C-alpha positions as CSV (number, residue, x, y, z in Angstrom):
1,X,22.9,9.9,-6.4
2,X,21.9,6.3,-5.8
3,X,21.3,6.9,-2.1
4,X,18.8,9.7,-2.8
5,X,16.8,7.4,-5.1
6,X,16.8,4.7,-2.4
7,X,15.7,7.1,0.3
8,X,12.8,8.5,-1.8
9,X,11.9,4.9,-2.9
10,X,11.8,3.9,0.8
11,X,9.6,6.8,1.7
12,X,7.2,6.2,-1.2
13,X,7.0,2.4,-0.6
14,X,6.4,3.0,3.2
15,X,3.6,5.4,2.4
16,X,2.1,2.9,0.0
17,X,2.3,0.1,2.6
18,X,0.7,2.2,5.3
19,X,-2.0,3.6,3.1
20,X,-2.9,0.1,1.8
21,X,-3.3,-1.2,5.3
22,X,-5.4,1.8,6.2
23,X,-7.7,1.3,3.3
24,X,-8.1,-2.4,4.2
25,X,-8.8,-1.4,7.8
26,X,-11.3,1.3,6.8
27,X,-13.1,-1.0,4.3
28,X,-13.3,-4.1,6.5
29,X,-13.6,-2.0,9.7
30,X,-16.9,-0.6,8.6
31,X,-18.3,-4.2,8.7
32,X,-16.6,-5.1,12.0
33,X,-17.4,-1.8,13.7
34,X,-21.2,-2.5,13.2
35,X,-20.7,-5.8,15.1
36,X,-18.7,-4.3,18.0
37,X,-15.2,-5.5,17.2
38,X,-13.5,-2.5,18.9
39,X,-11.1,-4.9,20.5
40,X,-9.7,-5.7,17.0
41,X,-10.0,-2.4,15.2
42,X,-8.2,-0.2,17.7
43,X,-5.1,-2.5,18.1
44,X,-4.9,-2.9,14.3
45,X,-5.0,0.9,14.0
46,X,-1.9,1.0,16.3
47,X,-0.3,-1.7,14.1
48,X,-0.7,0.5,11.0
49,X,1.5,3.1,12.6
50,X,4.5,0.7,12.5
51,X,4.0,0.2,8.8
52,X,3.9,4.0,8.2
53,X,7.2,4.3,10.1
54,X,9.2,1.2,9.1
55,X,10.2,0.7,5.4
56,X,9.3,-3.0,5.4
57,X,8.3,-3.2,1.7
58,X,11.4,-1.4,0.6
59,X,13.7,-3.6,2.6
60,X,12.1,-6.8,1.3
61,X,12.2,-5.6,-2.3
62,X,15.7,-4.3,-2.0
63,X,16.9,-7.6,-0.5
64,X,15.1,-9.6,-3.2
65,X,16.6,-7.5,-6.0
66,X,20.0,-7.5,-4.4
67,X,20.4,-11.2,-3.7
68,X,18.9,-12.5,-7.0
69,X,18.4,-11.0,-10.4
70,X,14.8,-10.0,-9.8
71,X,13.1,-7.3,-11.9
72,X,15.8,-7.3,-14.4
73,X,18.4,-6.7,-11.8
74,X,17.8,-2.9,-11.9
75,X,15.5,-2.4,-8.9
76,X,16.4,1.1,-7.4
77,X,19.2,1.6,-9.9
78,X,19.6,5.1,-11.1
79,X,19.2,6.5,-14.6
80,X,19.7,10.2,-15.6
81,X,15.9,10.9,-15.7
82,X,15.2,9.0,-12.4
83,X,18.1,10.8,-10.7
84,X,16.6,14.2,-11.7
85,X,13.2,13.2,-10.5
86,X,14.6,11.9,-7.2
87,X,16.5,15.2,-6.6
88,X,13.4,17.3,-7.2
89,X,11.2,15.0,-5.1
90,X,13.9,15.1,-2.3
91,X,13.9,19.0,-2.3
92,X,10.1,19.3,-2.2
93,X,9.8,16.6,0.5
94,X,12.5,18.2,2.6
95,X,10.6,21.6,2.6
96,X,7.4,20.0,3.7
97,X,9.2,17.8,6.3
98,X,10.9,20.9,7.9
99,X,7.6,22.8,7.9
100,X,5.8,20.0,9.7
101,X,8.7,19.5,12.1
102,X,8.6,23.2,13.0
103,X,4.9,22.9,13.7
104,X,5.4,19.8,15.9
105,X,8.3,21.6,17.7
106,X,6.0,24.5,18.5
107,X,3.4,22.1,19.8
108,X,6.0,20.5,22.0
109,X,7.0,23.9,23.4
110,X,3.4,24.7,24.2
111,X,3.0,21.4,26.0
112,X,6.2,22.0,27.9
113,X,5.0,25.4,29.1
114,X,1.8,23.8,30.4
115,X,3.8,21.3,32.4
116,X,6.0,24.1,33.9
117,X,2.9,25.9,35.1
118,X,1.8,22.9,37.2
119,X,0.8,23.1,40.9
120,X,0.9,20.1,43.2
121,X,-2.5,18.9,44.4
122,X,-3.4,18.5,48.0
123,X,-2.9,15.2,49.9
124,X,-6.6,14.4,49.9
125,X,-6.9,14.7,46.1
126,X,-3.7,12.7,45.7
127,X,-5.1,9.8,47.8
128,X,-8.3,9.9,45.7
129,X,-6.2,9.7,42.6
130,X,-4.3,6.7,43.9
131,X,-7.6,4.9,44.5
132,X,-8.6,5.6,40.8
133,X,-5.3,4.2,39.6
134,X,-6.0,1.0,41.5
135,X,-9.5,0.7,40.0
136,X,-8.0,1.1,36.5
137,X,-5.2,-1.4,37.3
138,X,-2.4,1.1,36.8
139,X,0.5,1.1,39.2
140,X,0.4,4.0,41.7
141,X,3.2,6.5,41.1
142,X,3.4,6.0,37.3
143,X,1.4,9.2,36.7
144,X,1.7,12.5,38.5
145,X,-1.4,14.6,39.3
146,X,-1.1,18.4,39.2
147,X,-3.2,21.5,38.7
148,X,-2.6,24.3,36.3
149,X,-4.1,27.7,35.4
150,X,-2.9,27.3,31.8
151,X,-5.2,24.3,30.8
152,X,-8.9,24.9,29.9
153,X,-9.9,21.2,30.3
154,X,-8.3,18.2,32.1
155,X,-5.6,16.4,30.1
156,X,-2.7,14.0,30.3
157,X,0.6,14.9,28.7
158,X,4.2,13.8,28.8
159,X,5.3,10.6,27.1
160,X,8.2,9.6,29.3
161,X,7.0,11.2,32.5
162,X,3.2,11.5,32.2
163,X,1.3,14.0,34.2
164,X,-2.4,14.7,34.5
165,X,-3.2,18.5,34.5
166,X,-6.5,19.7,36.0
167,X,-7.8,23.2,35.7
168,X,-7.7,24.9,39.1
169,X,-11.3,24.6,40.3
170,X,-13.5,22.6,42.6
171,X,-14.8,19.1,41.6
172,X,-17.3,16.8,43.2
173,X,-16.0,13.3,44.0
174,X,-18.1,11.7,41.1
175,X,-16.8,14.3,38.7
176,X,-13.2,13.9,39.8
177,X,-13.5,10.1,39.5
178,X,-14.9,10.3,35.9
179,X,-12.2,12.8,34.9
180,X,-9.2,10.9,36.4
181,X,-10.4,7.6,35.1
182,X,-10.6,8.9,31.6
183,X,-7.1,10.3,31.7
184,X,-5.6,7.2,33.4
185,X,-7.2,5.0,30.7
186,X,-5.4,7.1,28.1
187,X,-2.2,6.3,29.8
188,X,-3.1,2.6,30.1
189,X,-3.8,2.4,26.3
190,X,-0.5,4.1,25.5
191,X,-2.4,6.7,23.5
192,X,0.2,9.4,24.0
193,X,2.8,7.1,22.3
194,X,0.3,6.5,19.4
195,X,-0.2,10.3,19.1
196,X,3.5,10.9,19.1
197,X,3.9,8.3,16.4
198,X,1.2,10.0,14.4
199,X,3.0,13.3,14.6
200,X,6.2,11.7,13.2
201,X,4.1,9.9,10.5
202,X,2.6,13.3,9.5
203,X,6.1,14.9,9.3
204,X,7.3,12.1,7.0
205,X,4.2,11.6,4.9
206,X,2.8,15.2,4.8
207,X,2.1,14.8,1.1
208,X,0.0,11.7,1.5
209,X,-3.8,12.3,2.0
210,X,-4.1,8.9,3.7
211,X,-1.7,10.1,6.4
212,X,-3.9,13.0,7.2
213,X,-6.9,10.6,7.3
214,X,-4.9,8.3,9.6
215,X,-4.0,11.1,12.1
216,X,-7.7,12.1,12.1
217,X,-8.7,8.5,12.9
218,X,-6.1,8.3,15.7
219,X,-7.7,11.3,17.3
220,X,-11.2,9.8,17.1
221,X,-10.4,6.2,18.0
222,X,-8.2,7.0,21.0
223,X,-11.3,8.6,22.5
224,X,-13.7,5.8,21.4
225,X,-11.5,3.2,23.0
226,X,-10.9,5.3,26.1
227,X,-14.7,6.0,26.6
228,X,-15.4,2.2,26.2
229,X,-12.9,1.2,28.9
230,X,-13.6,4.1,31.2
231,X,-17.3,3.5,31.2
232,X,-16.7,-0.1,32.0
233,X,-14.7,1.0,35.1
234,X,-17.0,3.8,36.4
235,X,-20.1,1.9,35.5
236,X,-22.2,5.0,34.7
237,X,-22.2,6.1,31.1
238,X,-24.8,8.8,31.5
239,X,-22.9,10.6,34.3
240,X,-19.6,10.0,32.5
241,X,-20.7,12.0,29.5
242,X,-22.5,14.6,31.6
243,X,-19.1,15.4,33.1
244,X,-17.6,15.7,29.7
245,X,-20.4,18.0,28.6
246,X,-19.9,20.2,31.7
247,X,-16.2,20.5,30.8
248,X,-17.2,21.4,27.2
249,X,-19.3,24.3,28.4
250,X,-16.3,25.8,30.2
251,X,-13.7,25.7,27.4
252,X,-13.3,25.7,23.7
253,X,-11.9,22.7,21.7
254,X,-8.4,21.6,22.5
255,X,-6.3,19.5,20.1
256,X,-2.8,18.2,20.4
257,X,-0.8,15.3,19.1
258,X,1.3,15.3,22.3
259,X,-1.6,15.2,24.9
260,X,-5.0,13.7,25.4
261,X,-7.8,15.9,26.8
262,X,-11.2,15.1,28.1
263,X,-13.0,17.1,25.5
264,X,-12.0,18.3,22.0
265,X,-15.1,19.4,20.0
266,X,-18.9,19.4,20.3
267,X,-19.3,17.5,17.1
268,X,-16.9,14.8,18.2
269,X,-18.7,14.6,21.6
270,X,-22.0,13.8,19.8
271,X,-20.2,11.1,17.8
272,X,-18.7,9.6,20.9
273,X,-22.0,9.5,22.8
274,X,-23.6,7.8,19.8
275,X,-20.9,5.2,19.4
276,X,-20.9,4.4,23.2
277,X,-24.6,3.9,23.1
278,X,-24.3,1.5,20.1
279,X,-21.5,-0.5,21.7
280,X,-23.4,-1.0,24.9
281,X,-26.4,-2.5,22.9
282,X,-24.2,-4.9,21.0
283,X,-23.2,-8.3,22.4
284,X,-19.5,-8.6,23.1
285,X,-18.0,-10.7,20.4
286,X,-16.8,-14.2,21.4
287,X,-13.1,-15.0,21.4
288,X,-13.4,-17.5,18.5
289,X,-15.2,-14.9,16.3
290,X,-12.7,-12.2,17.2
291,X,-9.8,-14.5,16.2
292,X,-11.4,-15.3,12.9
293,X,-12.1,-11.6,12.2
294,X,-8.6,-10.6,13.2
295,X,-7.1,-13.3,10.9
296,X,-9.4,-12.3,8.0
297,X,-8.3,-8.6,8.3
298,X,-4.6,-9.6,8.5
299,X,-4.9,-11.9,5.4
300,X,-6.6,-9.3,3.3
301,X,-4.1,-6.6,4.4
302,X,-1.1,-8.9,3.7
303,X,-2.3,-9.9,0.2
304,X,-3.0,-6.3,-0.7
305,X,0.4,-5.1,0.5
306,X,2.3,-7.8,-1.3
307,X,0.4,-7.3,-4.6
308,X,0.9,-3.5,-4.6
309,X,4.6,-3.8,-3.5
310,X,5.3,-6.2,-6.4
311,X,3.4,-3.9,-8.7
312,X,5.5,-1.0,-7.6
313,X,8.7,-2.9,-8.3
314,X,7.5,-3.8,-11.8
315,X,6.7,-0.1,-12.5
316,X,10.2,0.9,-11.4
317,X,11.7,-1.7,-13.7
318,X,9.6,-0.4,-16.6
319,X,10.6,3.2,-15.8
320,X,14.2,2.3,-15.5
321,X,14.2,0.4,-18.9
322,X,12.5,3.4,-20.6
323,X,14.9,6.0,-19.3
324,X,18.1,3.7,-19.4
325,X,17.8,3.5,-23.2
326,X,18.3,7.3,-23.3
327,X,21.4,6.9,-21.1
328,X,22.8,4.2,-23.4
329,X,22.4,6.2,-26.6
330,X,23.9,9.4,-25.2
331,X,26.3,8.1,-22.6
332,X,28.2,5.1,-24.0
333,X,29.2,6.6,-27.4
334,X,32.6,8.4,-27.2
335,X,33.0,12.0,-28.2
336,X,35.8,10.8,-30.5
337,X,37.5,7.6,-31.2
338,X,40.7,6.8,-33.2
339,X,43.3,4.2,-33.7
340,X,47.0,4.8,-32.9
341,X,50.2,3.4,-34.4
342,X,53.4,5.0,-33.1
343,X,57.1,4.0,-33.7
344,X,59.2,5.0,-30.8
345,X,63.0,4.7,-31.0
346,X,64.9,3.9,-27.9
347,X,65.4,6.8,-25.4
348,X,63.0,9.2,-27.2
349,X,59.7,11.0,-26.6
350,X,57.1,10.7,-29.3
351,X,53.9,12.7,-29.6
352,X,51.0,11.8,-31.9
353,X,47.9,13.8,-32.8
354,X,46.0,16.6,-31.0
355,X,42.5,16.0,-29.6
356,X,40.1,18.3,-27.8
357,X,38.6,17.2,-24.5
358,X,36.2,19.0,-22.1
359,X,36.4,19.2,-18.3
360,X,34.6,16.3,-16.8
361,X,35.3,13.9,-19.7
362,X,38.0,11.2,-19.7
363,X,40.6,10.1,-22.3
364,X,41.2,6.3,-22.4
365,X,44.2,4.7,-24.0
366,X,44.3,1.0,-24.8
367,X,46.7,-1.1,-26.8
368,X,49.9,-3.2,-27.1
369,X,53.7,-2.5,-27.0
370,X,55.9,-4.6,-29.3
371,X,58.3,-6.1,-28.6
372,X,57.5,-6.3,-24.9
373,X,60.2,-6.0,-22.3
374,X,61.5,-2.8,-20.7
375,X,59.4,0.0,-19.3
376,X,57.6,2.4,-21.7
377,X,55.7,5.4,-20.5
378,X,52.3,5.8,-22.1
379,X,50.1,8.9,-21.5
380,X,48.7,12.3,-22.6
381,X,50.1,15.8,-22.6
382,X,48.1,19.1,-22.5
383,X,48.9,22.3,-24.4
384,X,50.8,23.6,-21.4
385,X,53.2,20.7,-21.6
386,X,51.9,18.9,-18.4
387,X,52.3,15.2,-19.0
388,X,50.4,12.3,-17.3
389,X,51.4,8.8,-18.0
390,X,51.6,5.2,-16.8
391,X,54.4,2.6,-17.3
392,X,53.8,-0.5,-19.3
393,X,55.8,-3.3,-20.8
394,X,53.3,-5.1,-23.0
395,X,49.5,-4.4,-23.0
396,X,48.2,-1.2,-21.5
397,X,44.8,0.3,-20.6
398,X,44.5,3.5,-18.7
399,X,41.8,6.2,-18.1
400,X,42.8,9.8,-17.6
401,X,40.1,12.1,-16.1
402,X,40.1,15.6,-17.6
403,X,40.1,18.4,-15.0
404,X,40.3,21.3,-17.5
405,X,39.2,21.8,-21.1
406,X,42.2,21.7,-23.5
407,X,43.8,20.1,-26.5
408,X,45.6,16.9,-25.6
409,X,48.2,14.7,-27.4
410,X,49.1,11.0,-27.1
411,X,52.7,10.6,-25.9
412,X,55.2,7.8,-25.6
413,X,58.6,7.7,-23.9
414,X,60.7,4.7,-24.7
415,X,63.4,3.8,-22.3
416,X,63.3,0.0,-22.8
417,X,66.6,-0.3,-24.6
418,X,65.1,-1.3,-28.0
419,X,63.0,0.4,-30.6
420,X,59.3,-0.3,-30.1
421,X,55.9,0.1,-31.8
422,X,52.9,1.2,-29.9
423,X,49.5,0.4,-31.4
424,X,45.9,0.5,-30.1
425,X,43.1,2.9,-29.6
426,X,42.4,6.2,-27.9
427,X,39.0,7.7,-27.2
428,X,37.4,10.4,-25.2
429,X,33.9,10.5,-23.4
């Protein structure tokens, strides 16, 4: 049961860490975004994905509690109440995880079908694409260019083997340059990797509203960053968005965590145009200011994560202490407890008393044989005559797990060569 508690604690602490970083990014980011610090905000948004996926806080707290007696030495230790809660949480989480995994699997199948429907482009278009890759400083051959009747708008898909899919139609050279530059920049920014990470984050943290917010922000900011870089390459923002608007008139919105398309929704397009216009009016932040802003965001995030992680550990300790007292009252007192004093002549079996014990309990015998010397068998016997024993010559202590409910007797077989007295205690719990 302890491993279930640790797994659920790792998930909850990871969600807490990622959510804390996201709140810090959102709060500080509103200030930085107005001043054009896209070069800081977008990479930091990628960094948050790592903390939504890696149980950093849990590992640090577990190591601290394991290597020294921190938090009362009970961090992530089970109690009956915590074990029940962990079981229930694990069942609920598993149902949600499987549902989200099924959704992502269906999306992966749809993406795979799009790739299978591809048609190779002609040589002239391939040469044009190679020129666009050079302008974007992406190695030629890293991305394949194909056409498909199954895609409504241009998109790039495939994490390991990326391919740009174009709807089968005619494009002017300026249109094709805008479209291909946009998709190549998505590859250059590793946006498909970020979207794949977001889908895994959503499967794990489906119950966390901040995870849904994070996935929504990933969808937006991959496009913001792509627009900013692509416009810098093509040098014509107006024509760039005219091409996107033209694609928008031909197809409805397309959304996928495993691909990046040129257009997703009219509302989002308006937002993208407004942000691009704002960024172009702002002066590019100097390197020194960017470094200070980045350090400030990191310090605020680090302090927030440490504070909340320590607070979570304190809450667990308090919860353990409150529920462990119930365990002590009900779990450490034996069902029955009695002393024993048996005289056993040499070469005889002696039985003493009859005690009821339930399946799952244990009978413990503890005491002394006097005089010490030869072997004496100490044990218990059920109503069916089945005997279980250990051999001792002086002190003895033995636990006998009960596999079936029955009445049991304490037994002694003396084969030591002399008469002995067996004294001590016997109890059941």
